[in-house]
Every structure is written in C-alpha cells, then in structure tokens.
C-alpha positions, 0 to 999 in steps of 0.5 A: 752356694750355687756353683753356676756362674752368674752375672754379678750385676746387670750391666745397666747398673754400672756404666762407668769404666774402671780406672784400670780398664784399657785396651789390653783388658778383656771385659769377659775375663773371669776367675775360676778356682778349684781348691780344697777348703783350708784351715790355717794350720793345713795351709801352713803345713802344705806351703811349708810355713816357717817363721823367719829367723831373727838375727842375733846380736852377733850377726849384727856385729858381723854385718857391721864388720863386713862394711868396707872402709871405702863404702863407709867413706863414700856414705859419709861424703856423698860428693865422692859418689856423684862427682866421679859419675858427673855427666859433664855434657848433660849437667854442667851448663844447667848447674852453672846457670842455676848457680848464677841464679841462686847467687843473685838471690843469695845476696839480697836474701843473705843481707836481709835475713842477717838483719832479721837475726839481729846481726850485721848483714854481711853475716848473711853472706857468710851463711851463703858461703861456709855452710853451703860449701859443707852441705855440698860435700855432706848432703844427699839432696841434689837440689837443696839450696841451703843458707839463710832462711827467714823463719830460722833467722827470726827464731835465732833473732829472738834469742839474740835480742833476749841475750845480746847485751852489746849491739854492733852498729853500721859504723862498727861502734858498739852500744849497750842495750837499754836494759843492761845492768851492772854485773850483767854478762857482756855479749855481742849479738854475734857471740849469741848467734854463733853460740846458738849455731854451735848448740844447734850443730851439737844437737843435730850431730847427736841426733845423727849418732843416735840415728834419729832421722826418723824423728821427722815422721812426728811432724805432719805437713799441717804442723810444719805449715802452721809453724811456717805460716805463723812465723812468716807473719812474724817476719813481715810484721818485724819489717814494718818499722824498716819499711815505714822508717820508724824507730821502735824498740823490739818487743820480746816474749809472748804477744809480741806480734799484737804489741808490735802492731800496736806500736806501729799504729801508735807511731804511724804519724812519725813514719819517715816519708822518704822511706815510705816512698822507697818502700812503695816504689820497691813494692810496685816494682816487685808486683810488676815483676810478679804479675807481668814480667815473670809470666812474660819471661816464663814463655821465653826462658826458664831463668827468672828475672833477678828482681831481688838483685835488680832492686838492690842495685837500683836502690843502692845507686839511687841512695848513693848518688841522691843523698848529696842532691836531696837533703831529705834523703840524708835521714834514710837508714842504710845497711851501713858498714860491710867489711871485706874478706873472711871473718875472724874465727869466733868461739861460742860462749859456753856459759850461755848454753844452759839458758838457750838449750831448749830454744836451740833444740826447737831450732835444730828440729824445725830446721831439720824438718824443713830441710828434710821435707824439701829434700823428700819433695825433690827426691820424689819429683826427680826419682832419687833417694835421700838419706835422712840420717846423712842430712842430719850429719850434713846440717850438723857439720854445716852449722859447726863450721858456720859457728866459727865464721859468724853464721846463724843456723842454716836451713834449706830455703824453699824459694831458692831450692825451687828456683835451683831445680826449675832453672836446670840445676842437677847436682850440688855443683850448683852450690859450688858454683854459687860459693865461688861467685859469692867469694868475690862478694866477700873479698871485693864487692861487699862495700858496694851495698853499704848505701842500700836503704833498709826500707828497700831491703825490708820490703824485699823480705816482706814480699819474698815471705808473703806467699808463706803468710798466705798459706793460712788459706789452707785452713779451709782445705784442711777443714774439708779434708780432715777436721783433726788436721785443721785443728793441728794447723790452727793450734800451731799457727795461733800458738806460734803467732801469739806465744812461742814457736817451741810451745807450738811445736810441742803442742802440735806434736802432742795433738798429732799423737793424740789424734793417732791414739784416738784413731786407734780407739775408733777402729773401722768395724762392720758386718760383711755380706757376700757378693752373690756367686763370688768369694767377695765379702763387702760392708753390708751398710755400704754395698746394697747388692751384697747378701747376708749368709743365713746362720752366719755373721761375718764381723770385720775389725781393723786396727790393733787388738791389745789391752787398750783397745779390747773394750773398743773391740767388744763394744763394736762386736756387741753393736754390730751383732746386736747381743752381748754373749756374757750378758746372755749367759748371765740372763740364762743362768739367772733364769735357770736358777729361778726356773724362769723361761729363757729364749735367746733371739739369736739361736738362728745364728750358728757361726760367727766369723771374725775377719782379722785381715786388717788387724795389724797386731795383737797382744796376750790381753787381746788373745785372752779376750778372744779366748773368753769370747769363743768360750761364751759363744760355744756355751750359746751353741755358736762356733767362732772362726777367725780368718785372715790373720797375718803372719805376726798375728798368727805367730802371736796366737800360736805362741800364747796357745803354746805357753798357756794351753796344750792345744789351740782353742781357735779355729783359724782359716786363711780366708773368709770364703774358706770359713763360710764354705766350711760352715756350710759344709758342716751344716749340710752334714748335720742336716743329713744326719738329722734327716737320716735319724728321722727316717730311721 
C-alpha cells in the first residue's frame, strides 16, 4: 500500500460536522503508526498475555467469610445506610412535602383499588401503611411509592372473585355468592386476598434467596407495556358498572372484557341517573384540572393540585348532606362501613395455596418487574444504584407483613412515584412521613369517607388509569422501530385483554426469547474493503468509497459460532464469497477421475481473511468447521487467516488445538491490517522469487 499520506475524501463530499467535533478538536489531527506486523501468538508473547486465573470454590468461601456482619446488616437494612447520612437541611422539607402529597393520593387510590380487588376499601388504606413502612426499611430505591397499584389489585381481584365464597358488605354483614354449593369451602374475600399476598411473599423471598433478581432481564419494556396497557383496559371496564350505577354480576374467566361490555350495553337503560350525573361531574372536574388547573399550577409550584382528595371530600360532603334533602339520592351506592383502628391479624388459608399458586407466581413476577423498572428509571435519572435482589427482599418482607393485616400484594405505583420525585422527595423518609399521616386516617378519620359515592370513586380510578390505556398508541412507534417488538406488544396486549395475563406473560417471554434466537440465526455478515491510505476496513455494500484489495477477500462475521449457527456461517460465507470450497473440490475430483477439464473461477483469490472481531463465542463444533474450511481452501491454493479474536475466543481455539492436535492449524492476527500487510508481503516475496527464477 502507498505509504504517502493522502486525503481520505474530498472535503466537499462531507460538509456535516461530526458529533464529537468541538472547539478542542484539531481538523488536521492525524494518526501515524510504525510497528511490526504481528501474528496473534507474537503479540501475546510480547505483551505477556496470560489467561486470568479462575477462583476456586475455596476462594469463594473465603471471600464470603471475609464479609463483616456489620456490612451484612447494612446491606440487608438499607435504611441504616442512608438515615445516618441524611442531609437534614437539604432534604427534609422536600421529603415532608412529598410525603404529604403522596398521602393525599394514597387515600382515594387506596379505597378505590381496595374495591377493585374485591375487598373492603379500608384494606387499601392498610396497604398504604404496613407494606410501605416495610419498604422504607428494606428498599433500595429512594423515590418509589409502594402500596396499591391498579393492575396488581385487579389481578388479585380476579382470584378473590373466583375463590371467595363469602363477601363482606358495607354494613359488615356477610352474604354467600350465588354459586356457593353445599360442601364448598367457606372463605371470605379477605381470606383469599391475604392468602394470595402470603404466597406472593413466599415466592419473592425464595427468588431473593436464589438470587433471581436477574429474571427481570427476560421481560422487555414492550412486554411490560403490553401487559399493563391491556390490564388497564380491564380496570376501566370493571368500573363501568359503578360509574353507571348498574348492578351486574362479575364476569370471570376468558373473554370477560367483551362479555362485560355486552352486559353494560344490554342494561344501559337501567343506569342510575344520579350516579351517572355524579360520574359526569367528577369527570368534568378532573378534565378541568388536567387541562387547565394543572398547567397553571405548574407555573407557580412543583406541588400538584390534590384533585383526587378534593373530589373525594366534595363528593363525600355532597352525598352526606344531600341524601336527606333529595330522596332520589338515597339509592346512590356509597363506600359504606369503614372501621377505625388497626385490623385484626389474619392467617392465610393454606388449603387454598395449591389452587392459586400459578396465579400468584404471575402476580409476584409482574409486581417485581414493574417495581424494578420504576426503580431503575429513578436510579438512572438521579444517578444512584438499586440492588435488584434487595428489591425482592423488600417486596417479600412487605407482602409478608401485609398478609397479616388484610393487604393485597404490594407494588410500586407509577403515578405516585413520579409525583413523589417531582415535588422534591429525596429519600424513603417520604414514605415514613406518609405512614405517620395515614395513621391518623386509620385511627380516627376513616368513617368520614363512608358517604363517598362509588360512582365518584369509580370515575377517579378510570381517569387515573386512562393514560396507561392510551399506551396502545405506542404500537405504531414499535412497528416503525422493530416489527418484532410490535409483535411482542400486540401478543401481550391481546392475550391479556381477551384471555389471561399469566398466559400473556408466558407467551410474551417465549416470543421475546424466540426473537433473540432468530437474531442469532441471522447474524450480520459482509465483505470488507479498505479505505484508501488507511488501516480502516468497512462494509463494501454500505461504503461506496472503499476499495476491494486484489487477491484478498475479507469476510466479516458477527454473533456466535457454535453447533447451531455453523450452517448459517457457511451459508453466509458462500453467499458473500460466491463459491463453496467443498463443492469446488468435489467437482475437481470428479473432473480428475473422468479426465475432464476443470477451471476454478476464483484462482485470482489467494487469501481469505475472516474477521472475528465481533464474534462473542465459539465452541468446538465451530472450531472444527473452521478447521475443515481451512483445509478445503488450502487444497484450492487459498490461505485462510483469522483476525480479531477476543481473549475467550482465542483461548477456546488454543485449548481445542492443544487437546486435539499437536500444533495450531490456524494463522491468527490481531487486526485485519496485520493480515493484509502480511499477505501482501508474502505475495511480494513470491513475485520476487518468480522474477529471479525467470531471469536465471
């Protein structure tokens, strides 16, 4: 190659400034390198290459024994890390304001989501206290607001509806479900709910012990969004009967959504007009807040207007004082009895566990996936770290305690967490402030909300979850970015909407994994060409200015090379280079046996360089394939060079050579340019010898 430095491209061709260009970059900077051509073994020897030693089992035991009990306790109880280092002057005011704001949101959401789970509204307030207190002690995220979450409550509610046989009404009386038969196990809705919570807690604690925090890597963002979007539709549609004041039987099982919509449509003439009016007024107030008051408040303060608690208070006062004045309001269904004080301790129904285990497994995984995704979001935004396995412990302990106090499984709330961070919350002291304020509600203020109309609360729930319903519009974005992501989203959405979220989760994971496998079967490969006067080698099809080097073909292959992908490798190799070495050899052998003329069109090709710089792993089957390919090419007079092997790939090749053969059969180079210069030098020597022999 010409050693004289030439301009790479004319300046008029490329007018756009590079991303990294700034005031400190010199456009005339150049790279000059003068070094010998290295083969891989020479480079390893000169740079003192050595395979890193693997730690023995004894070394791991020794490292575990060196962990001090103090560090172990601090890791188990993260509150012991951040509380002693709490910056009181900097963080206290923001945490108090955030705690007050979250409390105002917890009250209406707790009552509404409690009803969504098929248990008394006060249980939602319990969920805002006991599990939240535990997460503040064990959690590693500074900004998560745990407690009730619509999707998890709905999933729990489906189990409660299916297995609960006794329902506690607003006035405290108990009634049997219509399908209760003689000999059926008698279970209240609360008993079923706390059993679900207990099983979810056990699953999450077992996952913590097995260090399965990495399980969230199996759930892509598109899968989680598809699940949450469809489940949000379930939430909204489940509130239609309360919004319209209809008395409908809950639909269970597959296709419950279209059947519920059919029931609502068939009974729309029976809608309770006062309930419809209350729902309409509530929705109007929320819309005015969202499109008017909220934007106005944002200009003045970060603290949002507490529209939820405002609607709850106004709705409760209106219902309480107007019932006696207007007879038509007497038929409005209200929240009903809300007891004060702490709940009695209940224990789970262990006989129910085998029947609900699979459903609880789905709830445990989904709640952890949502919580972890929110924790990572805030960790990236605010530059701190969260421990995936510790989050499993935090959720497991929270649910264990919650199962004793009439709570459903806990989960991070997207809306409350975003508000908590945006109004200035910096640590989990926000949760402690929220719990202390909710204590007054549990002990004294609960009965004040007994007159709240269910239509008002149902409208609040539907309005709060509506943004998640509108995530379906993301399908168009996913379709443009990746057809496979769009397929995962759509499959999760449709299966959750019409069938079951557990089935949707399983199918979504299978589709995601199948997509990964397909990608490994369709790796990127190409022929590389040289950028003139440089040591850069780029894709010939994509870069029009690069040039192919005479008598040398450079084949780039990325991904993995093992028993499952070796056929794909050979197909790519044959497609890019235009010939099959084994087939050419068979044709030549046949021609020799039958005394037929034989011509190999690629005799001008003397060297094939295979670029493995993007190869992540190789196995003995892949190495055997390369060995056979090298032998076939050698019989055709073509030398095979392998370049750019990573440390693990080189070590695997060396180990296979050591076990199966006495010497290496591969010629390895650290870079493409080393191999090219070596090949050109060998050609030059061969040409000089031929010229000398012809003269003599």
